[in-house]
N, C-alpha and C positions, 0 to 999 in steps of 0.2 A: 925586507927579505928579497924584494925584486931588484935591489941594487947590488946584489952579490955578483961577482964576476964569473958566474957559471951559467950554463944553459938552463932554460926553464924545465927541461926534462929532468935534470939532476935534482932540482928543488921538488918537483912532483914525486919522483921516485923516493926521495928522502922522506917525504910525508907518508907515502904508502909503506915504506919500510918501518917507520916509527909506529904507525898504527898496527901493522902486522906483528911487529915484535911484542907490543903490549898484548895483543890477542893471543899470540902463541904462548907467552909467559902465563897469562891467565888460564889458558886451556891446559897447560902442563900442570899448574897448581890444582885445578879441578880434577883432572884425570888421575893424578897421583893420590889426591885425597880419596877419590872413588876406589882406587886400587887398594889402598890401605884399609878402607872401610870393609871392602869385600873380604880381604884376608882375615881381618879381625872377626867378622861375622862367621866366616866359614870355620875358623878354628875354635870359636866359642860354642858353636852349636853342632849337634849331630845331624849332618845333612846327607842327602843321597849321593853327593859327589864324593864322599869319603870312601865309598865302596868301589871306586874305579881303580883300584890298585893302591899305590902308596899315597897316603893322605897329603903329604906336603907337595908332591908333584901334581896331584889332582887339583889342589887349591890354587897353586901358582898358575897352572895352565888355564883353569877357569877364570881366574882373576885377570890374566893377561888377555884373554879373549874379550872380556868385558871392557878392559882398559883400551884395547884396540877399537872396539865399537864406539866407546865414548869419545875417543880422540877423533875418529872419523866424523862423528856428528858435529863436534865442536869446530873442527877445521872447515867442514862444509859450510856451516852457517856463518862462520867468521868471514869466509871469502864472499858469501852472499851479502852480508850486511856491509862489508867494506865496499862492495860494488854499488850497493844502494846509496851509501853516504857519498861516495865519490861522484856518482851520477847526480845526486841532489846538489852538491856543491858546484858541479860543472854547469848545470842548467840555470843556476842562479845568475851566472854571468851573461846569459842570453837575453835578459831583460834589464831595463833601466829601473823600473819601479816594481813593487810587489815581489821582491826577491824571495822572501820567506814563503809567500803563497805559492810561488812557482816551485819551490823545493817540496812543499807539501803535496802539490798536484803531481809532481814527478814521482814521489814516493807512492802515492795511491795508485797511479797508473802502472808503475813498475810491479807492485804487488798484485794488481789485477791481472797484468799480462803473465806474470809468473804462475799464478793460480789457474788462469784460463788455459794456458798451454801445458800444464803439468802432465796431464794424461798422455797428450800427444808426444811430448818430449820423452816421457818414460817409455812409451811404446817404441819410439825411434831408437832409443838407446838400449833396448831390451837384449840386444846381441852381446852385451858385455858380460852377462852371466850372473852368478851368485857367489856369495862368500859363505863357506860352511865353517862355523865355529862350534866345535864340540857338541854339546847337547842343545844348543840354541837352534831354532829353526833357521833355514837358509835365508840370507839377507841379500837382496838384489842390489847391484851397483848402480843401476839406472837412476834412481831418485837422487843419489848423492852427486853423480856426475852432472845431471841436469841442473841441479841447484848451483853447482860450481860454475858451470857454463853460463848460466843466467847472471850470476854475480860478475863474471868477467865481461860479459856483454854490457852490463850497466856501467861497469868501470870504464870501459872503452868509450861509451857514449859520453860520460862525464869528462873524461880527459880530452876528447876531441872538441867538445863544445867549449871547454875551458881554454884550450889552446887557440881556438879561432876567435873567441869573443872576449877574453880577458884583456882589459886595457891597463897597460902598465905605465 
């Protein structure tokens, strides 16, 4: 793969696009399944949301709110995990021996840093506000944005180390 007549950035971006496309397709499948399950459950039982006006409109609106929430969670953690894996692969090139151990240490360190700084990051991003979805309690943007930012930071670390240390 390194003998291709393209720049290394093109190869790296192709890998990221391949992983992201698999994650997006998987996330779409899961959220569509969740949406169809919510619609089926709402139409088969007598629920409180049926009394909010027209039943079909209420069911669709409620289901779309939960669909949006599930998609937000899946995309957030997909970016975070993609950043972790990219960082692990990048730091493996920083050492000659014990590459697997180095990747595991990076994973443990990254998860520790993410968890340790979570409250501070959430407080720093508190200005973003909340999402109000129908009858659900308001959901804050800060944890989702913090998780995405940490995933991007880990991805940048992995790409920089890979670019500097990879021997072709």
